[in-house]
FIFI-236081 format. One record per residue (C-alpha): residue number from 1; residue in one letter; x, y, z. Coordinates in nm, 4 decimals. Example, Ala and Ser with C-alpha at 12.3 -4.5 7.8 and 13.67 -1.06 7.14 Angstrom:
! residues 2
<1; 'A'; <1.2300; -0.4500; 0.7800>>
<2; 'S'; <1.3670; -0.1060; 0.7140>>
//
This chain:
! residues 365
<1; 'M'; <-13.4568; -0.8699; 4.0383>>
<2; 'I'; <-13.1657; -0.9791; 4.2611>>
<3; 'R'; <-12.8396; -1.0994; 4.1095>>
<4; 'F'; <-12.6068; -1.3098; 4.3242>>
<5; 'L'; <-12.2812; -1.5011; 4.3011>>
<6; 'H'; <-12.2562; -1.8321; 4.4877>>
<7; 'A'; <-11.9158; -1.9966; 4.5411>>
<8; 'A'; <-11.7591; -2.2345; 4.7931>>
<9; 'D'; <-11.4691; -2.4622; 4.8785>>
<10; 'F'; <-11.1729; -2.2472; 4.7741>>
<11; 'H'; <-10.9446; -2.4450; 5.0091>>
<12; 'L'; <-10.6859; -2.1703; 4.9995>>
<13; 'D'; <-10.3361; -2.2728; 5.1111>>
<14; 'S'; <-10.3848; -2.6342; 5.0057>>
<15; 'A'; <-10.0589; -2.8276; 5.0078>>
<16; 'F'; <-10.0809; -2.9675; 4.6491>>
<17; 'H'; <-9.8613; -3.2604; 4.7576>>
<18; 'A'; <-9.8788; -3.4327; 4.4179>>
<19; 'L'; <-9.7048; -3.1401; 4.2434>>
<20; 'S'; <-9.3407; -3.0428; 4.2500>>
<21; 'P'; <-9.2538; -2.7970; 4.5313>>
<22; 'Q'; <-9.2161; -2.5194; 4.2720>>
<23; 'R'; <-9.5529; -2.5893; 4.1098>>
<24; 'A'; <-9.7243; -2.6280; 4.4482>>
<25; 'A'; <-9.5943; -2.2896; 4.5655>>
<26; 'E'; <-9.7019; -2.1347; 4.2348>>
<27; 'R'; <-10.0543; -2.2702; 4.2704>>
<28; 'R'; <-10.0826; -2.1406; 4.6265>>
<29; 'R'; <-9.9731; -1.7952; 4.5095>>
<30; 'E'; <-10.2259; -1.8054; 4.2254>>
<31; 'S'; <-10.5041; -1.9119; 4.4605>>
<32; 'R'; <-10.4536; -1.5967; 4.6694>>
<33; 'E'; <-10.5695; -1.3965; 4.3685>>
<34; 'L'; <-10.9100; -1.5681; 4.3743>>
<35; 'G'; <-11.0827; -1.2940; 4.5736>>
<36; 'A'; <-10.9709; -1.0256; 4.3277>>
<37; 'R'; <-11.0726; -1.2409; 4.0299>>
<38; 'L'; <-11.4175; -1.3075; 4.1779>>
<39; 'A'; <-11.4569; -0.9351; 4.2469>>
<40; 'E'; <-11.4010; -0.8618; 3.8777>>
<41; 'E'; <-11.6689; -1.1174; 3.7858>>
<42; 'A'; <-11.9148; -0.9880; 4.0460>>
<43; 'L'; <-11.8709; -0.6307; 3.9240>>
<44; 'R'; <-11.8867; -0.7253; 3.5565>>
<45; 'R'; <-12.2068; -0.9245; 3.6076>>
<46; 'G'; <-12.3709; -0.6634; 3.8318>>
<47; 'A'; <-12.4055; -0.8876; 4.1383>>
<48; 'D'; <-12.6144; -0.7455; 4.4212>>
<49; 'L'; <-12.4741; -0.9854; 4.6803>>
<50; 'V'; <-12.2317; -1.2771; 4.7183>>
<51; 'L'; <-12.2846; -1.6046; 4.9065>>
<52; 'L'; <-11.9729; -1.8022; 5.0076>>
<53; 'S'; <-12.0563; -2.1409; 5.1560>>
<54; 'G'; <-11.7512; -2.2379; 5.3567>>
<55; 'D'; <-11.4136; -2.4090; 5.3367>>
<56; 'L'; <-11.2638; -2.0969; 5.1844>>
<57; 'F'; <-10.9427; -2.1959; 5.3651>>
<58; 'D'; <-10.7948; -2.5441; 5.3793>>
<59; 'G'; <-10.7388; -2.5072; 5.7528>>
<60; 'T'; <-10.7559; -2.2630; 6.0398>>
<61; 'D'; <-10.3789; -2.1930; 6.0277>>
<62; 'S'; <-10.3522; -2.0246; 5.6871>>
<63; 'F'; <-10.0560; -1.8072; 5.6004>>
<64; 'R'; <-10.1345; -1.4525; 5.7111>>
<65; 'E'; <-10.1261; -1.3063; 5.3602>>
<66; 'T'; <-10.3911; -1.5515; 5.2349>>
<67; 'P'; <-10.6956; -1.4193; 5.4276>>
<68; 'E'; <-10.5628; -1.0652; 5.3920>>
<69; 'E'; <-10.5616; -1.0997; 5.0121>>
<70; 'L'; <-10.9065; -1.2580; 5.0175>>
<71; 'A'; <-11.0418; -0.9771; 5.2367>>
<72; 'R'; <-10.9050; -0.7141; 4.9974>>
<73; 'G'; <-11.0631; -0.8893; 4.7004>>
<74; 'L'; <-11.4019; -0.9260; 4.8651>>
<75; 'G'; <-11.3893; -0.5627; 4.9724>>
<76; 'R'; <-11.3555; -0.4565; 4.6090>>
<77; 'M'; <-11.6928; -0.6108; 4.5325>>
<78; 'G'; <-11.8703; -0.3256; 4.7074>>
<79; 'V'; <-12.1795; -0.5403; 4.7696>>
<80; 'P'; <-12.2803; -0.7515; 5.0722>>
<81; 'V'; <-12.0747; -1.0701; 5.1012>>
<82; 'F'; <-12.1881; -1.3476; 5.3369>>
<83; 'I'; <-11.9534; -1.6250; 5.4541>>
<84; 'A'; <-12.0679; -1.9447; 5.6291>>
<85; 'P'; <-11.7512; -2.1152; 5.7661>>
<86; 'G'; <-11.7261; -2.4902; 5.7078>>
<87; 'N'; <-11.5507; -2.7885; 5.8616>>
<88; 'H'; <-11.2039; -2.6966; 5.7292>>
<89; 'D'; <-11.2245; -2.3273; 5.8164>>
<90; 'F'; <-11.4604; -2.3423; 6.1161>>
<91; 'Y'; <-11.5081; -2.0248; 6.3158>>
<92; 'S'; <-11.2978; -1.9981; 6.6308>>
<93; 'P'; <-11.1118; -1.7204; 6.8139>>
<94; 'D'; <-10.7940; -1.8290; 6.6313>>
<95; 'S'; <-10.9405; -1.8630; 6.2817>>
<96; 'P'; <-10.8665; -1.6147; 6.0012>>
<97; 'Y'; <-11.2267; -1.4980; 6.0328>>
<98; 'A'; <-11.1531; -1.3700; 6.3836>>
<99; 'T'; <-10.7926; -1.2520; 6.3432>>
<100; 'V'; <-10.8111; -1.0577; 6.0148>>
<101; 'A'; <-10.9844; -0.7241; 5.9604>>
<102; 'W'; <-11.2643; -0.7941; 5.7112>>
<103; 'P'; <-11.4207; -0.5105; 5.5087>>
<104; 'E'; <-11.7524; -0.3648; 5.6181>>
<105; 'N'; <-11.9362; -0.5284; 5.3278>>
<106; 'V'; <-11.8286; -0.8775; 5.4424>>
<107; 'Y'; <-12.0390; -1.0553; 5.7035>>
<108; 'V'; <-11.9007; -1.3763; 5.8573>>
<109; 'F'; <-12.1517; -1.5966; 6.0365>>
<110; 'Q'; <-11.9975; -1.6901; 6.3705>>
<111; 'S'; <-12.2571; -1.9057; 6.5441>>
<112; 'S'; <-12.3887; -2.2591; 6.5026>>
<113; 'H'; <-12.7369; -2.1044; 6.5315>>
<114; 'V'; <-12.8950; -1.9475; 6.2249>>
<115; 'E'; <-12.8527; -1.5706; 6.2031>>
<116; 'S'; <-13.0592; -1.3475; 5.9742>>
<117; 'I'; <-12.9410; -1.0263; 5.8055>>
<118; 'D'; <-13.1927; -0.7944; 5.6405>>
<119; 'L'; <-13.1057; -0.6106; 5.3196>>
<120; 'P'; <-13.3914; -0.3571; 5.2911>>
<121; 'D'; <-13.2745; -0.2108; 4.9591>>
<122; 'L'; <-13.3089; -0.5547; 4.8012>>
<123; 'N'; <-13.6209; -0.6584; 4.9928>>
<124; 'C'; <-13.4138; -0.9599; 5.0929>>
<125; 'T'; <-13.3007; -1.1452; 5.4042>>
<126; 'V'; <-12.9868; -1.3612; 5.4062>>
<127; 'H'; <-12.9648; -1.6374; 5.6650>>
<128; 'G'; <-12.6641; -1.8438; 5.7613>>
<129; 'A'; <-12.4706; -2.0280; 6.0294>>
<130; 'A'; <-12.1147; -2.1435; 6.0927>>
<131; 'F'; <-11.9282; -2.4563; 6.1865>>
<132; 'T'; <-11.7566; -2.3830; 6.5180>>
<133; 'A'; <-11.5671; -2.7143; 6.5231>>
<134; 'P'; <-11.4313; -2.9588; 6.2622>>
<135; 'E'; <-11.7575; -3.1537; 6.2818>>
<136; 'Q'; <-12.1222; -3.0492; 6.3080>>
<137; 'T'; <-12.3282; -3.3587; 6.3764>>
<138; 'T'; <-12.6594; -3.1795; 6.4367>>
<139; 'G'; <-12.8313; -3.0128; 6.1432>>
<140; 'L'; <-12.8119; -2.6352; 6.1369>>
<141; 'L'; <-13.1246; -2.6158; 5.9208>>
<142; 'T'; <-13.3333; -2.8266; 6.1577>>
<143; 'G'; <-13.6423; -2.6377; 6.2709>>
<144; 'F'; <-13.5761; -2.3351; 6.0494>>
<145; 'A'; <-13.8594; -2.1732; 5.8540>>
<146; 'A'; <-13.8364; -1.8342; 5.6843>>
<147; 'P'; <-14.1291; -1.6038; 5.7625>>
<148; 'A'; <-14.3885; -1.5450; 5.4938>>
<149; 'D'; <-14.3292; -1.1699; 5.4932>>
<150; 'G'; <-14.3082; -1.0975; 5.1203>>
<151; 'R'; <-13.9276; -1.0741; 5.1276>>
<152; 'V'; <-13.6814; -1.2903; 4.9336>>
<153; 'H'; <-13.5132; -1.5335; 5.1737>>
<154; 'L'; <-13.1715; -1.6796; 5.0901>>
<155; 'M'; <-12.9393; -1.8919; 5.3012>>
<156; 'T'; <-12.5736; -1.9943; 5.2807>>
<157; 'L'; <-12.4576; -2.3076; 5.4623>>
<158; 'H'; <-12.1777; -2.5605; 5.4568>>
<159; 'A'; <-12.3764; -2.8825; 5.4681>>
<160; 'D'; <-12.4160; -3.2423; 5.3590>>
<161; 'V'; <-12.7555; -3.3324; 5.2099>>
<162; 'E'; <-12.8856; -3.6650; 5.3415>>
<163; 'P'; <-12.5452; -3.8186; 5.4206>>
<164; 'S'; <-12.4947; -4.1788; 5.5313>>
<165; 'V'; <-12.2895; -4.0552; 5.8285>>
<166; 'P'; <-12.4004; -3.7257; 5.9919>>
<167; 'R'; <-12.0684; -3.5495; 6.0484>>
<168; 'Y'; <-12.0867; -3.2291; 5.8458>>
<169; 'N'; <-12.4156; -3.0518; 5.9135>>
<170; 'P'; <-12.6640; -3.3139; 5.7886>>
<171; 'V'; <-12.9579; -3.1628; 5.6021>>
<172; 'T'; <-13.2631; -3.3483; 5.4770>>
<173; 'K'; <-13.4652; -3.2688; 5.1683>>
<174; 'T'; <-13.7729; -3.2496; 5.3882>>
<175; 'E'; <-13.6032; -2.9716; 5.5883>>
<176; 'I'; <-13.5119; -2.7897; 5.2684>>
<177; 'A'; <-13.8725; -2.8082; 5.1476>>
<178; 'A'; <-13.9979; -2.6756; 5.4821>>
<179; 'S'; <-13.7444; -2.3911; 5.4984>>
<180; 'G'; <-13.9446; -2.1402; 5.2932>>
<181; 'L'; <-13.6218; -2.0223; 5.1275>>
<182; 'A'; <-13.6044; -1.9092; 4.7678>>
<183; 'Y'; <-13.2486; -2.0449; 4.7410>>
<184; 'L'; <-13.0215; -2.2519; 4.9661>>
<185; 'A'; <-12.6565; -2.1945; 4.8722>>
<186; 'L'; <-12.4552; -2.4964; 4.9849>>
<187; 'G'; <-12.0893; -2.5829; 5.0159>>
<188; 'H'; <-11.8951; -2.9009; 5.1022>>
<189; 'V'; <-11.9354; -3.1186; 4.7912>>
<190; 'H'; <-11.6545; -3.0446; 4.5451>>
<191; 'A'; <-11.8432; -3.1397; 4.2295>>
<192; 'A'; <-12.1012; -2.8896; 4.1075>>
<193; 'S'; <-12.4504; -3.0291; 4.1427>>
<194; 'E'; <-12.7409; -2.9686; 3.9139>>
<195; 'P'; <-12.9843; -2.7243; 4.0765>>
<196; 'Q'; <-13.2540; -2.9210; 4.2596>>
<197; 'K'; <-13.5868; -2.8176; 4.4015>>
<198; 'C'; <-13.7470; -2.9313; 4.7254>>
<199; 'G'; <-14.0865; -2.7755; 4.7755>>
<200; 'K'; <-14.0440; -2.4174; 4.6561>>
<201; 'T'; <-13.6752; -2.4022; 4.7507>>
<202; 'L'; <-13.3999; -2.4338; 4.4911>>
<203; 'W'; <-13.0623; -2.5587; 4.6199>>
<204; 'A'; <-12.7244; -2.6400; 4.4694>>
<205; 'Y'; <-12.3574; -2.6989; 4.5297>>
<206; 'P'; <-12.1269; -2.4929; 4.3035>>
<207; 'G'; <-11.8372; -2.7298; 4.3749>>
<208; 'C'; <-11.4837; -2.6106; 4.4327>>
<209; 'T'; <-11.3443; -2.3207; 4.2294>>
<210; 'E'; <-11.0179; -2.5020; 4.1443>>
<211; 'G'; <-10.9456; -2.8736; 4.1276>>
<212; 'R'; <-10.6649; -2.9879; 4.3575>>
<213; 'G'; <-10.6113; -3.3437; 4.2340>>
<214; 'F'; <-10.7243; -3.6143; 3.9937>>
<215; 'D'; <-11.0325; -3.6748; 4.2080>>
<216; 'E'; <-11.1581; -3.3277; 4.1062>>
<217; 'L'; <-11.1718; -3.3380; 3.7282>>
<218; 'G'; <-11.2935; -3.0997; 3.4614>>
<219; 'D'; <-11.4461; -2.7547; 3.4823>>
<220; 'K'; <-11.4649; -2.5919; 3.8249>>
<221; 'G'; <-11.6253; -2.2580; 3.9041>>
<222; 'F'; <-11.9270; -2.0944; 4.0647>>
<223; 'Y'; <-12.2983; -2.0326; 4.0169>>
<224; 'F'; <-12.4373; -1.6964; 3.9152>>
<225; 'G'; <-12.8025; -1.6655; 3.9993>>
<226; 'T'; <-13.0985; -1.4334; 3.9654>>
<227; 'V'; <-13.4147; -1.4043; 4.1693>>
<228; 'S'; <-13.7049; -1.2596; 3.9735>>
<229; 'D'; <-13.9580; -1.0193; 4.1207>>
<230; 'E'; <-14.1908; -1.3190; 4.1466>>
<231; 'G'; <-13.9297; -1.5121; 4.3500>>
<232; 'A'; <-13.8197; -1.7541; 4.0764>>
<233; 'V'; <-13.4496; -1.8481; 4.0956>>
<234; 'T'; <-13.2344; -1.9335; 3.7933>>
<235; 'L'; <-12.8707; -2.0441; 3.8016>>
<236; 'E'; <-12.5870; -2.0359; 3.5508>>
<237; 'F'; <-12.2698; -2.2368; 3.6112>>
<238; 'V'; <-11.9590; -2.0303; 3.5301>>
<239; 'P'; <-11.6306; -2.2205; 3.4673>>
<240; 'F'; <-11.3592; -2.0261; 3.6482>>
<241; 'A'; <-11.0592; -2.2505; 3.7162>>
<242; 'R'; <-10.7199; -2.1513; 3.5822>>
<243; 'H'; <-10.6124; -2.5153; 3.5673>>
<244; 'R'; <-10.8145; -2.8293; 3.4998>>
<245; 'Y'; <-10.7328; -3.1853; 3.6037>>
<246; 'E'; <-10.8025; -3.4415; 3.3344>>
<247; 'I'; <-10.7554; -3.8189; 3.3006>>
<248; 'L'; <-10.7144; -3.9574; 2.9493>>
<249; 'T'; <-10.6931; -4.3249; 2.8489>>
<250; 'V'; <-10.5227; -4.3952; 2.5154>>
<251; 'D'; <-10.5123; -4.7320; 2.3375>>
<252; 'V'; <-10.1764; -4.7727; 2.1610>>
<253; 'T'; <-10.2435; -5.1153; 2.0074>>
<254; 'D'; <-10.0892; -5.1311; 1.6561>>
<255; 'Q'; <-9.9919; -4.7618; 1.6821>>
<256; 'D'; <-9.6870; -4.5574; 1.7556>>
<257; 'P'; <-9.7514; -4.4409; 2.1177>>
<258; 'R'; <-9.6649; -4.0798; 2.0453>>
<259; 'E'; <-9.8900; -4.0660; 1.7389>>
<260; 'A'; <-10.1751; -4.2273; 1.9342>>
<261; 'L'; <-10.1349; -3.9673; 2.2075>>
<262; 'E'; <-10.1226; -3.6774; 1.9645>>
<263; 'A'; <-10.4452; -3.7953; 1.8008>>
<264; 'A'; <-10.6262; -3.8271; 2.1345>>
<265; 'L'; <-10.5221; -3.4970; 2.2937>>
<266; 'P'; <-10.7223; -3.1756; 2.2570>>
<267; 'K'; <-10.5420; -2.8826; 2.0980>>
<268; 'W'; <-10.5022; -2.6761; 2.4145>>
<269; 'T'; <-10.3563; -2.8421; 2.7249>>
<270; 'T'; <-10.0906; -2.5916; 2.8371>>
<271; 'D'; <-10.2763; -2.4820; 3.1521>>
<272; 'D'; <-10.4019; -2.8260; 3.2487>>
<273; 'L'; <-10.2795; -3.1169; 3.4592>>
<274; 'Y'; <-10.3098; -3.4513; 3.2824>>
<275; 'R'; <-10.2830; -3.8123; 3.3878>>
<276; 'I'; <-10.2533; -4.0238; 3.0739>>
<277; 'L'; <-10.2984; -4.3989; 3.0988>>
<278; 'L'; <-10.1672; -4.6035; 2.8067>>
<279; 'K'; <-10.3625; -4.9213; 2.7327>>
<280; 'G'; <-10.3547; -5.1939; 2.4722>>
<281; 'E'; <-10.0974; -5.4397; 2.3406>>
<282; 'T'; <-9.7340; -5.3751; 2.2509>>
<283; 'D'; <-9.4385; -5.5930; 2.1658>>
<284; 'E'; <-9.2042; -5.7053; 2.4410>>
<285; 'R'; <-9.0178; -5.3733; 2.4344>>
<286; 'G'; <-9.3188; -5.1883; 2.5723>>
<287; 'V'; <-9.3489; -4.8083; 2.5832>>
<288; 'D'; <-9.0634; -4.5685; 2.6492>>
<289; 'L'; <-9.2338; -4.3449; 2.9070>>
<290; 'T'; <-8.9222; -4.1350; 2.9636>>
<291; 'A'; <-8.8995; -4.0434; 2.5967>>
<292; 'L'; <-9.2706; -3.9611; 2.5810>>
<293; 'E'; <-9.2489; -3.7394; 2.8900>>
<294; 'T'; <-8.9534; -3.5539; 2.7408>>
<295; 'V'; <-9.1416; -3.4848; 2.4184>>
<296; 'L'; <-9.4766; -3.3938; 2.5766>>
<297; 'S'; <-9.4010; -3.2325; 2.9120>>
<298; 'G'; <-9.3848; -2.8761; 2.7774>>
<299; 'R'; <-9.7435; -2.9052; 2.6540>>
<300; 'F'; <-9.8954; -2.9374; 3.0033>>
<301; 'Y'; <-9.8924; -2.7555; 3.3324>>
<302; 'A'; <-9.8126; -3.0983; 3.4768>>
<303; 'L'; <-9.8074; -3.4425; 3.3179>>
<304; 'E'; <-9.8251; -3.7927; 3.4652>>
<305; 'L'; <-9.7882; -4.0908; 3.2304>>
<306; 'R'; <-9.8821; -4.4437; 3.3336>>
<307; 'D'; <-9.8097; -4.7590; 3.1381>>
<308; 'G'; <-10.0987; -5.0014; 3.1561>>
<309; 'T'; <-10.0148; -5.1847; 2.8330>>
<310; 'R'; <-9.9664; -5.5600; 2.8093>>
<311; 'V'; <-9.7467; -5.7723; 2.5862>>
<312; 'R'; <-9.8996; -5.9053; 2.2668>>
<313; 'Q'; <-10.0566; -6.2472; 2.2810>>
<314; 'D'; <-9.8089; -6.3753; 2.0219>>
<315; 'V'; <-9.5259; -6.3191; 2.2694>>
<316; 'W'; <-9.6670; -6.6033; 2.4789>>
<317; 'A'; <-9.6576; -6.8359; 2.1773>>
<318; 'R'; <-9.2827; -6.8724; 2.2317>>
<319; 'A'; <-9.3566; -7.0359; 2.5652>>
<320; 'E'; <-9.3771; -7.3652; 2.3723>>
<321; 'E'; <-9.0079; -7.3433; 2.2870>>
<322; 'D'; <-8.7805; -7.6027; 2.4471>>
<323; 'S'; <-8.5436; -7.3347; 2.5707>>
<324; 'L'; <-8.4628; -7.1067; 2.8622>>
<325; 'R'; <-8.6868; -6.8450; 2.7000>>
<326; 'G'; <-8.9731; -7.0945; 2.6770>>
<327; 'E'; <-8.9370; -7.2013; 3.0402>>
<328; 'F'; <-8.9262; -6.8351; 3.1506>>
<329; 'L'; <-9.2424; -6.7523; 2.9559>>
<330; 'R'; <-9.4280; -7.0635; 3.0792>>
<331; 'R'; <-9.3661; -6.9697; 3.4408>>
<332; 'L'; <-9.4685; -6.6079; 3.3864>>
<333; 'R'; <-9.7794; -6.7127; 3.1939>>
<334; 'R'; <-9.8962; -6.9242; 3.4867>>
<335; 'Q'; <-9.8544; -6.6217; 3.7142>>
<336; 'Y'; <-10.0363; -6.3983; 3.4636>>
<337; 'D'; <-10.3316; -6.6361; 3.4394>>
<338; 'A'; <-10.3512; -6.6664; 3.8187>>
<339; 'A'; <-10.3337; -6.2894; 3.8790>>
<340; 'K'; <-10.6219; -6.1552; 4.0866>>
<341; 'D'; <-10.6350; -5.8060; 3.9423>>
<342; 'D'; <-10.4933; -5.5680; 3.6802>>
<343; 'G'; <-10.2156; -5.4574; 3.9163>>
<344; 'E'; <-10.0775; -5.8110; 3.9434>>
<345; 'R'; <-10.1073; -5.8614; 3.5677>>
<346; 'E'; <-9.9156; -5.5349; 3.5073>>
<347; 'N'; <-9.6380; -5.6573; 3.7368>>
<348; 'V'; <-9.6147; -5.9851; 3.5450>>
<349; 'T'; <-9.6135; -5.7977; 3.2138>>
<350; 'R'; <-9.3287; -5.5811; 3.3406>>
<351; 'A'; <-9.1365; -5.8924; 3.4461>>
<352; 'V'; <-9.1845; -6.0434; 3.0982>>
<353; 'R'; <-9.0429; -5.7322; 2.9327>>
<354; 'F'; <-8.7450; -5.7080; 3.1626>>
<355; 'G'; <-8.6738; -6.0793; 3.1365>>
<356; 'L'; <-8.6906; -6.0918; 2.7564>>
<357; 'A'; <-8.4776; -5.7789; 2.7308>>
<358; 'A'; <-8.2157; -5.9451; 2.9498>>
<359; 'L'; <-8.2253; -6.2665; 2.7464>>
<360; 'D'; <-8.1800; -6.0666; 2.4236>>
<361; 'H'; <-7.9208; -5.8362; 2.5826>>
<362; 'R'; <-8.1330; -5.5328; 2.4964>>
<363; 'D'; <-8.1535; -5.2024; 2.6801>>
<364; 'I'; <-8.4570; -5.1819; 2.9076>>
<365; 'L'; <-8.6860; -4.8833; 2.8461>>
//
């Protein structure tokens, strides 16, 4: 039996623009520990080899210490590690793959033609290829077929399966089925895919190991796989991210906003980054976001609150008044009814709250 770890899309040295400069720097420092953390997992699980399917760096100009830390971590694994550079970290004479001394157990594919490395002790051959430019419009798997030699054949690639636009190593399911591989370890898609089978070949994306924004939600991690003596491949997804991005929508209608939030939140959020969208109806005073942020901010790694509430319907009833308030509400109601989308309606709602607060000489939240 062969045990392997399959990971991809580390995007080390990402900018994390949405975070404060302090938090962004902290996350970049944490990300440099990923190699050492993966080494601990590989050793603990008894991995025989490791497949890393590209975009380990966010660009080809990483800080020097980033690939050096990754190389040290991968060296601690003590088993063969295979890297297939992707579109963000494509192989070039100036890339970290060419300018850093990698341990002997780490093999970096350098060519846009498939290379094959035999591992006799495992009765296994690992195939792979590299991006050598930011785009790879021709498929690296095209025309490949593993020999029927009784060995286990694995491949690691950064690739896009049946894309609408062929920019990042387009691969078809027909090519996967014809490859003769036991497992095709892919990178590029940041959401973990369910393992899929084409012909006799199993393939999957593990997704990124850490989310970097609110377009990469939930658990992130890697796949740990086994190949049986009969050639059957099984995969287990292993959550591994230190921080999760989550989006939560909370209806505060007829509720105190803080109490509604408390009821909706899970118990443990300290390590996570949350975007919380408040929905529902409130009176004309709305929601005091500043006060909520002050109370809740210490419970999250980072918190973003958005007010998507609207004023109660009964507020509009006063539009029938023969007064300045009534005229103000009538005009705003016409704009609200004519709004083309939620964004316009939110702007009108905000105008109603500010206007009524001014008319009543109240402080504006």
